[in-house]
MIVEX-105004 format. One record per residue (C-alpha): chain; x, z, y. Coordinates in steps of 0.1 Angstrom, whole numbers. Each point is the difference from the previous one (the first is absolute). Example, Ala and Ser with C-alpha at 12.3 -4.5 7.8 and 13.67 -1.06 7.14 Angstrom:
<rs>
<r "A", <123, 78, -45>>
<r "A", <14, -7, 34>>
</rs>
This chain:
<rs>
<r "A", <109, 435, 208>>
<r "A", <-16, -27, 23>>
<r "A", <-7, -21, -31>>
<r "A", <-17, 29, -17>>
<r "A", <-21, 7, 31>>
<r "A", <-11, -36, 1>>
<r "A", <-11, 1, -36>>
<r "A", <-18, 33, 7>>
<r "A", <-19, -15, 30>>
<r "A", <-10, -30, -21>>
<r "A", <-13, 24, -27>>
<r "A", <-22, 21, 23>>
<r "A", <-14, -32, 15>>
<r "A", <-11, -11, -35>>
<r "A", <-14, 35, -8>>
<r "A", <-21, 0, 32>>
<r "A", <-11, -37, 0>>
<r "A", <5, -14, -35>>
<r "A", <-36, 4, -9>>
<r "A", <-10, -28, 24>>
<r "A", <11, -26, -25>>
<r "A", <-33, 8, -18>>
<r "A", <-21, -5, 32>>
<r "A", <-21, -30, 11>>
<r "A", <0, -20, 32>>
<r "A", <-24, 16, 26>>
<r "A", <-25, -18, 23>>
<r "A", <19, 10, 31>>
<r "A", <21, -30, 11>>
<r "A", <14, -6, -35>>
<r "A", <-23, -30, -3>>
<r "A", <10, -17, 33>>
<r "A", <36, 10, -5>>
<r "A", <3, -8, -37>>
<r "A", <-27, -7, -26>>
<r "A", <-23, -23, 20>>
<r "A", <26, -16, 21>>
<r "A", <6, -35, -15>>
<r "A", <35, -3, 16>>
<r "A", <11, 33, -15>>
<r "A", <-15, -6, -34>>
<r "A", <16, -34, -3>>
<r "A", <34, 17, 0>>
<r "A", <34, -6, 16>>
<r "A", <3, -37, 11>>
<r "A", <17, -17, 29>>
<r "A", <-33, -9, 15>>
<r "A", <-13, 36, -3>>
<r "A", <32, 14, 16>>
<r "A", <-5, -24, 29>>
<r "A", <-37, 11, 3>>
<r "A", <11, 37, 0>>
<r "A", <22, -6, 31>>
<r "A", <-26, -22, 19>>
<r "A", <-33, 18, -7>>
<r "A", <-15, 34, 6>>
<r "A", <-13, 19, -30>>
<r "A", <-28, 26, 3>>
<r "A", <8, 4, 37>>
<r "A", <38, 4, -5>>
<r "A", <31, -21, 2>>
<r "A", <21, 14, -29>>
<r "A", <17, -30, -17>>
<r "A", <24, 20, -22>>
<r "A", <-28, 23, -12>>
<r "A", <-21, -31, -9>>
<r "A", <30, -15, -18>>
<r "A", <5, 32, -20>>
<r "A", <-37, -1, -11>>
<r "A", <5, -37, -10>>
<r "A", <30, 10, -21>>
<r "A", <-21, 27, -17>>
<r "A", <-27, -25, -8>>
<r "A", <27, -23, -15>>
<r "A", <14, 28, -21>>
<r "A", <-32, 20, -10>>
<r "A", <-29, -23, 9>>
<r "A", <-29, 22, 11>>
<r "A", <9, 29, -23>>
<r "A", <-3, 30, 23>>
<r "A", <27, 20, -18>>
<r "A", <27, -24, 11>>
<r "A", <-9, 1, 36>>
<r "A", <-1, 38, -1>>
<r "A", <33, 1, -17>>
<r "A", <16, -21, 27>>
<r "A", <-12, 26, 26>>
<r "A", <15, 28, -19>>
<r "A", <34, -17, -4>>
<r "A", <1, -10, 36>>
<r "A", <-8, 36, 11>>
<r "A", <26, 14, -24>>
<r "A", <26, -24, 15>>
<r "A", <-10, 10, 35>>
<r "A", <4, 37, -9>>
<r "A", <35, -6, -14>>
<r "A", <10, -20, 31>>
<r "A", <-12, 27, 23>>
<r "A", <22, 25, -18>>
<r "A", <30, -24, 4>>
<r "A", <-7, -8, 36>>
<r "A", <-5, 37, 11>>
<r "A", <31, 10, -19>>
<r "A", <20, -27, 17>>
<r "A", <-14, 10, 34>>
<r "A", <3, 38, -3>>
<r "A", <27, 6, -27>>
<r "A", <-23, 25, -16>>
<r "A", <-10, -10, -35>>
<r "A", <-22, 29, -10>>
<r "A", <-21, 1, 32>>
<r "A", <-4, -38, -2>>
<r "A", <-11, 3, -36>>
<r "A", <-27, 25, 8>>
<r "A", <-13, -22, 29>>
<r "A", <-1, -29, -25>>
<r "A", <-18, 22, -25>>
<r "A", <-26, 10, 25>>
<r "A", <-5, -36, 10>>
<r "A", <-1, -10, -37>>
<r "A", <-29, 22, -12>>
<r "A", <-19, 13, 30>>
<r "A", <-38, -5, -7>>
<r "A", <-2, -22, 31>>
<r "A", <21, -25, -19>>
<r "A", <-29, -5, -25>>
<r "A", <-19, -26, 20>>
<r "A", <29, -25, 7>>
<r "A", <13, 3, -36>>
<r "A", <-33, 2, -19>>
<r "A", <-17, -27, 20>>
<r "A", <11, -36, -8>>
<r "A", <-7, -10, 36>>
<r "A", <24, 27, 11>>
<r "A", <28, -24, -9>>
<r "A", <7, -6, 37>>
<r "A", <9, 37, 5>>
<r "A", <23, 4, -30>>
<r "A", <17, -34, 5>>
<r "A", <5, 5, 37>>
<r "A", <13, 35, -9>>
<r "A", <26, -16, -22>>
<r "A", <13, -22, 28>>
<r "A", <-2, 29, 24>>
<r "A", <24, 21, -22>>
<r "A", <23, -30, -4>>
<r "A", <0, -3, 38>>
<r "A", <10, 37, 3>>
<r "A", <27, -4, -26>>
<r "A", <14, -31, 17>>
<r "A", <-2, 17, 34>>
<r "A", <19, 30, -12>>
<r "A", <27, -23, -12>>
<r "A", <1, -19, 33>>
<r "A", <-2, 30, 23>>
<r "A", <27, 20, -18>>
<r "A", <25, -28, 0>>
<r "A", <30, 3, 23>>
<r "A", <-5, -34, 16>>
<r "A", <-27, -25, 6>>
<r "A", <-8, -22, -30>>
<r "A", <-24, -29, 8>>
<r "A", <-8, -4, -37>>
<r "A", <-11, 36, -4>>
<r "A", <-21, -1, 32>>
<r "A", <-16, -33, -12>>
<r "A", <-8, 16, -34>>
<r "A", <-19, 29, 17>>
<r "A", <-19, -25, 21>>
<r "A", <-9, -23, -29>>
<r "A", <-12, 29, -22>>
<r "A", <-21, 13, 29>>
<r "A", <-15, -35, 4>>
<r "A", <-8, -2, -37>>
<r "A", <-17, 34, 2>>
<r "A", <-22, -12, 28>>
<r "A", <-11, -29, -23>>
<r "A", <-12, 26, -24>>
<r "A", <-20, 20, 25>>
<r "A", <0, 1, 38>>
<r "A", <-1, 38, 2>>
<r "A", <38, -1, -1>>
<r "A", <-1, -10, 37>>
<r "A", <12, 35, 8>>
<r "A", <33, -3, -19>>
<r "A", <21, -6, 32>>
<r "A", <-13, 33, 13>>
<r "A", <10, 17, -33>>
<r "A", <35, -15, 2>>
<r "A", <4, 15, 35>>
<r "A", <-11, 34, -14>>
<r "A", <27, -4, -27>>
<r "A", <25, -8, 27>>
<r "A", <-8, 34, 15>>
<r "A", <0, 19, -34>>
<r "A", <17, -1, -24>>
<r "A", <23, -28, 12>>
<r "A", <8, 17, 33>>
<r "A", <4, -34, 18>>
<r "A", <-18, 12, 31>>
<r "A", <23, 29, 9>>
<r "A", <33, -17, -10>>
<r "A", <17, -32, 10>>
<r "A", <-10, -26, -26>>
<r "A", <27, -9, -26>>
<r "A", <-5, -37, 10>>
<r "A", <-14, -20, 28>>
<r "A", <-27, -26, -5>>
<r "A", <-9, -31, 19>>
<r "A", <29, 4, 24>>
<r "A", <-15, 32, 15>>
<r "A", <33, 11, 14>>
<r "A", <-1, 34, 16>>
<r "A", <-38, 3, 3>>
<r "A", <-15, 34, -5>>
<r "A", <-5, 8, -37>>
<r "A", <-39, 1, 1>>
<r "A", <-1, -34, 17>>
<r "A", <23, -14, -26>>
<r "A", <-22, 13, -28>>
<r "A", <-31, -14, 17>>
<r "A", <16, -34, 5>>
<r "A", <9, 1, -37>>
<r "A", <-37, 4, -9>>
<r "A", <-14, -29, 21>>
<r "A", <-1, -25, -29>>
<r "A", <-18, 26, -20>>
<r "A", <-26, 6, 27>>
<r "A", <-4, -38, 3>>
<r "A", <-9, -2, -37>>
<r "A", <-24, 28, 5>>
<r "A", <-18, -17, 28>>
<r "A", <-3, -32, -20>>
<r "A", <-14, 19, -29>>
<r "A", <-25, 17, 23>>
<r "A", <-12, -34, 13>>
<r "A", <-5, -12, -36>>
<r "A", <-19, 31, -9>>
<r "A", <-23, -3, 30>>
<r "A", <-7, -37, -7>>
<r "A", <-8, 9, -36>>
<r "A", <-24, 27, 11>>
<r "A", <-17, -24, 25>>
<r "A", <-10, -24, -27>>
<r "A", <-14, 28, -22>>
<r "A", <-35, 13, 6>>
<r "A", <-4, 38, 3>>
<r "A", <-31, 19, -12>>
<r "A", <-1, 23, 30>>
<r "A", <20, 0, 32>>
<r "A", <13, 32, 14>>
<r "A", <9, 1, 37>>
<r "A", <36, 6, 9>>
<r "A", <-10, 32, 18>>
<r "A", <-15, 14, -32>>
<r "A", <30, -10, -20>>
<r "A", <24, 15, 25>>
<r "A", <-20, 32, 2>>
<r "A", <2, 5, -37>>
<r "A", <38, -6, -2>>
<r "A", <10, 36, 5>>
<r "A", <-26, 11, -26>>
<r "A", <14, -25, -25>>
<r "A", <36, 12, 6>>
<r "A", <-10, 35, -8>>
<r "A", <-20, -11, -30>>
<r "A", <30, -18, -14>>
<r "A", <22, 30, 7>>
<r "A", <-24, 22, -18>>
<r "A", <-3, -23, -30>>
<r "A", <38, -3, -3>>
<r "A", <3, 38, -1>>
<r "A", <-32, 6, -21>>
<r "A", <-11, -32, -17>>
<r "A", <-36, 8, -11>>
<r "A", <-33, -20, 1>>
<r "A", <18, -33, 1>>
<r "A", <-20, -32, 1>>
<r "A", <6, -37, 1>>
<r "A", <-11, -2, 36>>
<r "A", <-13, 23, 28>>
<r "A", <-27, -13, 24>>
<r "A", <-1, 5, 38>>
<r "A", <-18, 32, 10>>
<r "A", <-36, -8, 6>>
<r "A", <-9, 4, 37>>
<r "A", <36, -4, 11>>
<r "A", <28, 26, 3>>
<r "A", <-7, 36, 9>>
<r "A", <16, 3, 34>>
<r "A", <9, 37, -3>>
<r "A", <14, -4, -35>>
<r "A", <20, -31, 10>>
<r "A", <14, 20, 30>>
<r "A", <11, 28, -23>>
<r "A", <16, -24, -24>>
<r "A", <19, -18, 29>>
<r "A", <11, 34, 13>>
<r "A", <13, 9, -35>>
<r "A", <20, -32, -2>>
<r "A", <14, 5, 35>>
<r "A", <11, 36, -8>>
<r "A", <18, -11, -32>>
<r "A", <16, -29, 19>>
<r "A", <12, 22, 29>>
<r "A", <13, 28, -23>>
<r "A", <20, -25, -22>>
<r "A", <13, -18, 31>>
<r "A", <13, 34, 14>>
<r "A", <17, 6, -34>>
<r "A", <15, -34, -2>>
<r "A", <36, 12, 4>>
<r "A", <-3, 26, -26>>
<r "A", <-23, -18, -24>>
<r "A", <4, -38, 7>>
<r "A", <-15, -9, -34>>
<r "A", <-33, 16, 10>>
<r "A", <-5, -22, 30>>
<r "A", <10, -31, -20>>
<r "A", <-24, 9, -28>>
<r "A", <-29, 8, 23>>
<r "A", <4, -31, 22>>
<r "A", <4, -21, -32>>
<r "A", <-34, 13, -12>>
<r "A", <-17, -6, 34>>
<r "A", <16, -33, 7>>
<r "A", <-5, -17, -33>>
<r "A", <-37, 8, 0>>
<r "A", <-6, -16, 34>>
<r "A", <-11, -34, -14>>
<r "A", <-26, 17, -22>>
<r "A", <-12, 28, 22>>
<r "A", <-24, -20, 23>>
<r "A", <15, -27, 23>>
<r "A", <-11, -27, -24>>
<r "A", <-33, 3, -19>>
<r "A", <4, -4, -37>>
<r "A", <-35, -8, -13>>
<r "A", <-23, 31, 2>>
<r "A", <27, 23, -14>>
<r "A", <11, 29, 21>>
<r "A", <29, 10, -22>>
<r "A", <13, -5, -35>>
<r "A", <25, 18, -23>>
<r "A", <22, -31, -3>>
<r "A", <7, 1, 37>>
<r "A", <23, 31, -6>>
<r "A", <21, -19, -25>>
<r "A", <31, -3, 23>>
<r "A", <-10, 22, 29>>
<r "A", <-1, 31, -23>>
<r "A", <37, -3, -7>>
<r "A", <7, 14, 35>>
<r "A", <-19, 32, -8>>
<r "A", <18, 3, -34>>
<r "A", <33, -2, 18>>
<r "A", <-11, 26, 25>>
<r "A", <-12, 24, -27>>
<r "A", <30, -5, -23>>
<r "A", <27, 5, 26>>
<r "A", <-21, 27, 16>>
<r "A", <-1, 19, -33>>
<r "A", <38, -2, -3>>
<r "A", <4, 14, 35>>
<r "A", <-26, 28, -7>>
<r "A", <19, 13, -30>>
<r "A", <36, -9, 9>>
<r "A", <10, 36, 5>>
<r "A", <-16, 12, -32>>
<r "A", <22, 10, -29>>
<r "A", <-25, -17, -23>>
<r "A", <-4, -31, 20>>
<r "A", <5, -24, -29>>
<r "A", <-23, 19, -24>>
<r "A", <-28, 3, 26>>
<r "A", <1, -36, 9>>
<r "A", <1, -11, -36>>
<r "A", <-30, 21, -9>>
<r "A", <-20, -12, 30>>
<r "A", <9, -36, -7>>
<r "A", <-11, 3, -37>>
<r "A", <-33, 16, 10>>
<r "A", <-8, -26, 26>>
<r "A", <10, -29, -22>>
<r "A", <-20, 13, -29>>
<r "A", <-31, 6, 21>>
<r "A", <2, -35, 15>>
<r "A", <5, -17, -33>>
<r "A", <-30, 18, -14>>
<r "A", <-22, -8, 30>>
<r "A", <11, -36, 0>>
<r "A", <-7, -3, -38>>
<r "A", <-36, 12, 5>>
<r "A", <-5, -21, 31>>
<r "A", <10, -31, -19>>
<r "A", <-30, 4, -23>>
<r "A", <-24, -8, 29>>
<r "A", <16, -35, 1>>
<r "A", <-8, -10, -36>>
<r "A", <-29, -23, 11>>
<r "A", <-22, -9, 30>>
<r "A", <-29, 23, -9>>
<r "A", <22, 31, -5>>
<r "A", <19, -8, 32>>
<r "A", <-31, -4, 22>>
<r "A", <-20, 29, -15>>
<r "A", <30, 23, 8>>
<r "A", <3, -14, 35>>
<r "A", <-37, 6, 7>>
<r "A", <4, 36, -13>>
<r "A", <30, 10, 22>>
<r "A", <-9, -18, 32>>
<r "A", <-29, 0, 24>>
<r "A", <-21, -28, 15>>
<r "A", <22, -26, -18>>
<r "A", <-21, -32, 1>>
<r "A", <29, -20, -14>>
<r "A", <2, 21, -31>>
<r "A", <-38, -1, -4>>
<r "A", <0, -37, 4>>
<r "A", <29, -6, -25>>
<r "A", <-16, 24, -25>>
<r "A", <-31, -21, 3>>
<r "A", <20, -31, -7>>
<r "A", <15, 15, -31>>
<r "A", <-33, 11, -14>>
<r "A", <-15, -34, 8>>
<r "A", <27, -17, -21>>
<r "A", <-10, 23, -28>>
<r "A", <-36, -11, 4>>
<r "A", <-10, 36, 10>>
<r "A", <-20, -16, 28>>
<r "A", <-23, 29, 10>>
<r "A", <29, 25, 5>>
<r "A", <19, -27, 19>>
<r "A", <-30, -4, 23>>
<r "A", <-1, 37, 5>>
<r "A", <37, 1, 12>>
<r "A", <-4, -31, 22>>
<r "A", <-29, 18, 17>>
<r "A", <21, 31, 5>>
<r "A", <27, -21, 15>>
<r "A", <-26, -15, 25>>
<r "A", <-12, 35, 10>>
<r "A", <36, 7, 10>>
<r "A", <7, -34, 16>>
<r "A", <-31, -21, 6>>
<r "A", <18, -28, 19>>
<r "A", <25, -7, -29>>
<r "A", <-6, -37, -7>>
<r "A", <16, 2, -34>>
<r "A", <-22, 29, -12>>
<r "A", <-32, -17, 13>>
<r "A", <10, -32, -18>>
<r "A", <10, 18, -32>>
<r "A", <-33, 20, -1>>
<r "A", <-18, -33, 4>>
<r "A", <19, -14, -29>>
<r "A", <-8, 30, -22>>
<r "A", <-36, -2, 8>>
<r "A", <-1, -37, -9>>
<r "A", <14, 9, -34>>
<r "A", <-25, 28, -4>>
<r "A", <-29, -25, 7>>
<r "A", <-9, 15, 34>>
<r "A", <5, -33, 18>>
<r "A", <-22, 6, 30>>
<r "A", <17, 33, 8>>
<r "A", <34, -17, -6>>
<r "A", <-8, -27, 25>>
<r "A", <-7, 27, 27>>
<r "A", <35, 14, -5>>
<r "A", <16, -34, -1>>
<r "A", <-17, -9, 33>>
<r "A", <13, 32, 15>>
<r "A", <35, -8, -12>>
<r "A", <-2, -34, 17>>
<r "A", <-11, 16, 32>>
<r "A", <31, 23, -1>>
<r "A", <23, -29, -8>>
<r "A", <-14, -36, -1>>
<r "A", <34, -12, -13>>
<r "A", <2, 22, -31>>
<r "A", <3, -25, -29>>
<r "A", <-10, 24, -28>>
<r "A", <-34, 6, 15>>
<r "A", <-9, -37, -1>>
<r "A", <11, -1, -36>>
<r "A", <-22, 30, -9>>
<r "A", <-29, -15, 20>>
<r "A", <4, -31, -21>>
<r "A", <-3, 21, -31>>
<r "A", <-32, 16, 13>>
<r "A", <-15, -34, 7>>
<r "A", <10, -12, -35>>
<r "A", <-19, 30, -14>>
<r "A", <-31, -12, 19>>
<r "A", <4, -34, -14>>
<r "A", <11, -16, 32>>
<r "A", <31, -19, -12>>
<r "A", <0, -26, 28>>
<r "A", <-2, 28, 27>>
<r "A", <27, 19, -18>>
<r "A", <24, -30, 2>>
<r "A", <0, 3, 38>>
<r "A", <11, 36, -1>>
<r "A", <27, -6, -26>>
<r "A", <13, -29, 20>>
<r "A", <1, 23, 31>>
<r "A", <20, 25, -20>>
<r "A", <26, -26, -11>>
<r "A", <1, -14, 35>>
<r "A", <9, 35, 13>>
<r "A", <25, 6, -28>>
<r "A", <13, -31, -17>>
<r "A", <18, 21, -26>>
<r "A", <-32, 19, -10>>
<r "A", <0, -9, -37>>
<r "A", <-32, 20, -9>>
<r "A", <-20, -18, 26>>
<r "A", <12, -34, -12>>
<r "A", <-9, 10, -36>>
<r "A", <-35, 11, 12>>
<r "A", <-4, -32, 20>>
<r "A", <7, -19, -32>>
<r "A", <-26, 20, -19>>
<r "A", <-25, -9, 28>>
<r "A", <8, -37, -2>>
<r "A", <-2, 2, -38>>
<r "A", <-35, 15, 2>>
<r "A", <-10, -27, 24>>
<r "A", <11, -26, -25>>
<r "A", <30, -12, 20>>
<r "A", <26, 1, -27>>
<r "A", <26, -20, 19>>
<r "A", <0, 25, 29>>
<r "A", <-1, 29, -24>>
<r "A", <31, -11, -19>>
<r "A", <18, -7, 33>>
<r "A", <-6, 35, 12>>
<r "A", <8, 16, -33>>
<r "A", <33, -18, 1>>
<r "A", <7, 12, 35>>
<r "A", <-8, 36, -11>>
<r "A", <24, -2, -29>>
<r "A", <27, -15, 22>>
<r "A", <-3, 30, 23>>
<r "A", <-2, 25, -28>>
<r "A", <14, -14, -32>>
<r "A", <1, 35, -15>>
<r "A", <-37, 4, 1>>
<r "A", <-14, -2, -36>>
<r "A", <-36, -2, 13>>
<r "A", <8, -31, 22>>
<r "A", <20, -17, -27>>
<r "A", <-29, 6, -24>>
<r "A", <-26, -13, 25>>
<r "A", <21, -32, 6>>
<r "A", <4, -4, -38>>
<r "A", <-38, 2, -4>>
<r "A", <-6, -26, 27>>
<r "A", <25, -24, -14>>
<r "A", <-15, 5, -35>>
<r "A", <-34, -10, 14>>
<r "A", <16, -32, 13>>
<r "A", <16, -6, -34>>
<r "A", <36, 6, 12>>
<r "A", <10, 19, -31>>
<r "A", <38, 0, 6>>
<r "A", <-5, 13, 35>>
<r "A", <-24, 27, -12>>
<r "A", <24, 11, -28>>
<r "A", <28, 4, 26>>
<r "A", <-23, 22, 22>>
<r "A", <-11, 21, -29>>
<r "A", <36, 6, -11>>
<r "A", <10, 9, 35>>
<r "A", <-30, 25, 1>>
<r "A", <11, 16, -32>>
<r "A", <36, 5, 14>>
<r "A", <-14, 25, 26>>
<r "A", <-33, 13, -14>>
<r "A", <4, 36, -10>>
<r "A", <-37, 8, -8>>
<r "A", <-7, -6, -37>>
<r "A", <-37, -8, 5>>
<r "A", <8, -27, 26>>
<r "A", <29, -13, -20>>
<r "A", <-23, -5, -30>>
<r "A", <-22, -23, 21>>
<r "A", <31, -20, 11>>
<r "A", <11, -3, -36>>
<r "A", <-34, -11, -12>>
<r "A", <-1, -28, 26>>
<r "A", <36, -9, -7>>
<r "A", <-10, -4, -37>>
<r "A", <-28, -23, 10>>
<r "A", <23, -22, 21>>
<r "A", <26, -2, -28>>
<r "A", <-27, -9, -24>>
<r "A", <-11, -29, 22>>
<r "A", <35, -16, -1>>
<r "A", <3, 4, -38>>
<r "A", <22, 31, -1>>
<r "A", <-22, 18, -26>>
<r "A", <26, 25, -13>>
<r "A", <9, 12, 36>>
<r "A", <-37, 2, 8>>
<r "A", <-7, 21, -31>>
<r "A", <29, 23, 11>>
<r "A", <-16, 5, 35>>
<r "A", <-35, 7, -14>>
<r "A", <15, 25, -24>>
<r "A", <19, 18, 28>>
<r "A", <-31, 0, 22>>
<r "A", <-20, 19, -27>>
<r "A", <29, 24, -5>>
<r "A", <2, 7, 37>>
<r "A", <-38, 4, 5>>
<r "A", <-20, 6, -32>>
<r "A", <-32, 0, 21>>
<r "A", <3, -36, 12>>
<r "A", <-27, -21, -18>>
<r "A", <14, -34, 11>>
<r "A", <34, 8, -15>>
<r "A", <-16, 10, -33>>
<r "A", <-21, -32, 0>>
<r "A", <30, -23, 7>>
<r "A", <21, 18, -26>>
<r "A", <-28, -3, -26>>
<r "A", <-3, -38, 7>>
<r "A", <37, -5, -7>>
<r "A", <-1, 22, -31>>
<r "A", <-29, -21, -13>>
<r "A", <20, -32, 6>>
<r "A", <28, 15, -21>>
<r "A", <-24, 8, -28>>
<r "A", <2, 38, 6>>
<r "A", <-38, 4, -2>>
<r "A", <-2, 37, -7>>
<r "A", <22, 9, 30>>
<r "A", <-19, -24, 22>>
<r "A", <-33, 17, -9>>
<r "A", <14, 34, 9>>
<r "A", <9, -12, 35>>
<r "A", <-33, -18, 5>>
<r "A", <-20, 31, -9>>
<r "A", <22, 20, 24>>
<r "A", <-7, -25, 28>>
<r "A", <-38, 3, -7>>
<r "A", <2, 37, -1>>
<r "A", <17, 0, 34>>
<r "A", <-24, -26, 14>>
<r "A", <-32, -1, -20>>
<r "A", <-12, -32, 18>>
<r "A", <32, -20, -7>>
<r "A", <-17, -31, -13>>
<r "A", <32, -20, -7>>
<r "A", <13, 28, -22>>
<r "A", <-34, 2, -18>>
<r "A", <0, -37, -6>>
<r "A", <36, 0, -13>>
<r "A", <-9, 29, -23>>
<r "A", <-30, -19, -13>>
<r "A", <22, -31, -7>>
<r "A", <21, 22, -21>>
<r "A", <-31, 10, -20>>
<r "A", <-1, 35, 12>>
<r "A", <-25, 21, 21>>
<r "A", <4, 33, 18>>
<r "A", <-22, 16, -27>>
<r "A", <26, -6, -26>>
</rs>
């Protein structure tokens, strides 16, 4: 029966989340965590593994999570479906392990199965499973369940086994290397000692660490000291990672603490009724409402007191409630996490406590009914069906960045991050005017957000409104004089004004502030190239490519610079590298056209012909590709085909003199 339940749980996970294999990456951490991170893109190597353990990534120390992304890139490259599939499989494995762990802890298979089902398909699971950057949650969840399973085996043994104890400790340490939010696990283990293990009220089956005849609680606390030590070490690593990561807006501790009760109640409400879910929820504008916060705190206290008084009759209720409260502590306000007030993913493990409370509570509620089994089965099926349906529809909002951020703007208020990210998505799609609109809406909400001021300046530069752009970029530098992106965008503005020498200074400042800023190095190379300094241009293009070898644009730019210097083999290598990651057919056609030209220069005419042919197939509106293909067709004696392509090149660009000259040499004119 347990095997059948495991298969069933895996099946409902796929029904709820399988659609994500058709989704794209999103512009919310997926870049820095995966597709623009050169270490991750280059795959699983010994050097990259060493880097994962010795460097912070996007403000976090999560070496095992980083390694899992590297493995995905080795297996799937940058195909989003593979990365999404890994999240689904990890979540399914975590669900099954939760069933096995609870069954081992409580000896109740069916109740454990229903808790696992709720955990599996609750709509709040959508974010960590559908979001590639949610890998830290699902992977840490996997190790959390393994820790619980190992702890059940250790705690239920009739004598102390050092190996079993060490296994629990090692699995916990591995979980912390996936995500530091597992720091509350020692507290959860103490709750499990209370219920269902009953180790608090009875003499332990075995003594640990030579505890002798110490009181039971003291023995259990002593047993958890190594776990708490690991938690402290993980907290230190998390704080250090946050210190080196700039935040858009700082929220005072008093404000965060004042909102804590409100956030607890909000999470409680969403677990019971998961509606209007979004990728992130901003801090309330103007700070917390004192009266509402007081009411929320009073509600939490009342529930806590009632469940404490019922602890002897319903011990599961106190364990479940404190599990929920305790595991949320790292995400509820003590440490600021960007400008995010709360997020659905934060309930990934804390919510299990409420599922336990509700499931065992329902069994108690109907235990005297003659139709207990039938009632519980009907209720379980209705809840499961409703949650699967809700999760399935919520998944659709994660299909791409634009859909995600438009939905977030619709269901939240005063969300400057959502407005900013929607602006970024639209800017990538060249919808510059609408992008500017959303950036301005973000500034109305949060005028001192340096990233938004900087992004608006960038969008205005691209729109040709350079003078207005400079005003916003100057404002951004007033807010944060060390924000590297602003200097990069300022350099772009100066390039638009034809001041390449002045732009160089700003690009150099950007790379000085952030030595791994590949875009700024690429732009610095462009500025040097425009100034006629080819040596410096090539040097900085090479540095940009070294930082971000997966950038097709940078590989293409370096290839063009090398071609101008006559380094055809080097140019060919860059063009081929660009083609390996370029997914846009129009841009890929340009790369193939230039690759064909470089191959022709070293005498590889057949390969050059193939590239020109593919360039025309990929972008039939590309006159240079038509011209180059026509030249080679003429060389092969295929005059009629060459004429067709030359006429098409002239149709696309009437002033294309090279094509007109070639057509004339073939004895043809456009009139014919």
